[in-house]
C-alpha positions in Angstrom: 15.5 -36.8 -18.8 14.7 -36.5 -15.1 17.1 -35.7 -12.3 20.5 -37.1 -12.1 22.3 -38.2 -9.0 25.2 -36.0 -8.0 28.1 -36.8 -5.7 28.0 -35.0 -2.5 31.3 -33.2 -2.3 32.6 -29.6 -2.0 32.0 -27.6 -5.2 35.4 -26.3 -6.4 34.4 -23.3 -8.5 33.5 -20.3 -6.2 30.8 -18.9 -8.6 29.2 -22.3 -8.9 29.4 -22.8 -5.2 27.6 -19.5 -4.6 24.8 -20.4 -7.0 24.5 -23.9 -5.6 24.3 -22.4 -2.1 21.6 -19.9 -3.1 19.4 -22.6 -4.7 19.9 -25.1 -1.9 19.2 -22.4 0.8 15.9 -21.5 -1.0 14.9 -25.2 -1.1 15.8 -25.7 2.5 13.7 -22.7 3.6 10.8 -23.9 1.5 10.9 -27.3 3.2 11.1 -25.7 6.6 8.1 -23.5 5.8 6.1 -26.6 4.6 7.0 -28.4 7.8 5.7 -25.6 9.9 2.4 -25.4 7.9 1.8 -29.1 7.7 2.9 -30.2 11.2 2.7 -27.0 13.2 6.3 -27.4 14.2 8.4 -24.5 15.4 11.5 -24.3 13.1 14.6 -22.2 13.1 17.4 -22.4 10.6 20.6 -20.3 10.5 22.9 -20.7 7.5 26.1 -18.9 6.7 27.0 -18.5 3.0 30.4 -19.1 1.5 30.9 -15.4 1.8 30.2 -15.6 5.5 26.8 -13.8 5.3 24.1 -15.1 7.7 20.7 -16.2 6.4 17.9 -17.3 8.7 14.4 -18.7 8.7 12.2 -19.2 11.7 8.6 -19.9 12.6 7.3 -18.2 14.6 10.7 -16.6 14.7 14.4 -17.6 15.1 14.7 -15.8 18.4 11.6 -17.4 19.8 12.6 -20.9 18.7 16.1 -20.4 20.0 14.9 -19.2 23.3 12.5 -22.1 23.6 15.4 -24.5 22.8 17.8 -22.9 25.3 15.3 -22.7 28.1 13.8 -26.1 27.5 13.9 -28.4 30.5 14.0 -32.2 30.3 10.3 -32.7 29.6 9.1 -36.0 28.1 8.4 -35.8 24.4 4.7 -36.6 24.6 3.9 -33.5 26.6 6.0 -31.3 24.4 4.2 -32.4 21.2 0.8 -31.8 22.8 1.6 -28.2 24.0 3.4 -27.1 20.8 0.7 -28.5 18.5 -2.1 -26.9 20.4 -0.3 -23.5 20.3 0.5 -23.6 16.5 -3.1 -22.9 15.2 -3.5 -20.1 17.7 -0.1 -18.7 16.7 -1.1 -18.8 13.0 -4.3 -16.9 13.8 -2.5 -14.3 15.9 0.1 -13.8 13.1 -2.6 -13.3 10.6 -4.4 -10.8 12.8 -1.2 -9.0 13.4 -0.5 -8.7 9.6 -4.1 -7.4 9.0 -3.7 -4.8 11.8 -0.3 -3.6 10.5 -1.8 -3.3 7.0 -4.6 -1.1 8.4 -2.2 1.0 10.3 0.0 1.6 7.2 -3.1 2.5 5.2 -4.4 5.0 7.8 -0.9 6.5 8.1 -0.9 7.0 4.3 -4.3 8.8 4.4 -3.2 10.9 7.3 0.0 11.9 5.4 -2.2 12.9 2.4 -4.5 15.0 4.7 -1.5 16.7 6.4 0.0 17.5 3.0 -3.2 19.2 1.8 -3.5 21.2 5.1 0.1 22.3 4.8 -0.3 23.3 1.2 -3.1 25.6 2.1 -1.5 26.8 5.3 -4.4 25.5 7.3 -4.2 24.3 10.9 -7.6 22.7 11.4 -10.1 20.8 9.3 -12.8 23.4 10.0 -10.5 26.0 8.5 -10.2 23.8 5.4 -14.0 23.6 5.1 -14.3 27.4 5.3 -11.5 27.7 2.7 -13.5 25.3 0.4 -16.7 27.3 0.8 -14.9 30.6 0.1 -13.3 29.0 -2.9 -16.7 28.0 -4.3 -18.1 31.5 -3.7 -15.1 33.0 -5.4 -15.6 30.6 -8.3 -19.2 31.6 -8.7 -18.3 35.3 -8.6 -15.7 34.8 -11.3 -18.2 32.9 -13.5 -20.7 35.7 -13.1 -18.2 38.4 -13.9 -17.0 36.4 -17.0 -20.6 36.2 -18.3 -21.1 39.9 -17.7 -17.9 40.6 -19.7 -19.1 38.4 -22.5 -22.4 40.2 -22.6 -20.8 43.6 -22.7 -18.4 42.5 -25.4 -21.3 41.3 -27.5 -23.1 44.6 -26.9 -20.1 46.5 -28.0 -19.8 44.4 -31.2 -23.5 45.0 -31.9 -23.1 48.7 -31.4 -20.2 48.8 -33.9 -21.7 46.4 -36.5 -25.4 46.1 -36.0 -27.0 43.0 -37.4 -29.0 43.8 -40.5 -32.7 43.0 -40.2 -32.8 42.6 -36.4 -34.2 46.0 -35.7 -36.7 45.7 -38.5 -38.1 42.5 -37.1 -38.4 43.8 -33.6 -40.0 47.0 -35.0 -42.6 45.0 -36.9 -43.5 43.0 -33.7 -43.9 46.2 -31.7 -46.2 47.6 -34.4 -48.3 44.4 -34.5 -48.8 44.4 -30.8 -50.1 48.0 -30.7 
């Protein structure tokens, strides 16, 4: 079926106008992004919706591009193209490095928050205190295990005292006699 040509005129229905605006804005921002990637151009777009909401796109940023535009002197076009095209790859690398560093900072902040939460939970001020707490917990755990096994043994002994197992004493008595 393909695309059909539309007349360029104001869309009358406000809902349709808003939908058209959103779709066209997205397409415009995509094209601006492609222009920055393919050509290394600095681009800034500011659009106001029919509801008077501002939307912007800028590479490296709207403020940077606007400041460059406002402070620009009358320099010949050839020298402008050379300077901006040589800065673009460097800017891309710097933006990528910045994103990586910010991601690392966020990750380390998450880990620090987890560690702080553990320390607060156990009312510990220093990591050395946490290590001591861990060691004492292990010792306590071992003591409890030993005590439980002692209780099990004494329970079995009490059960045996009440209801002796038939034939156990006879076998052990025979072994004693055979050894003598």
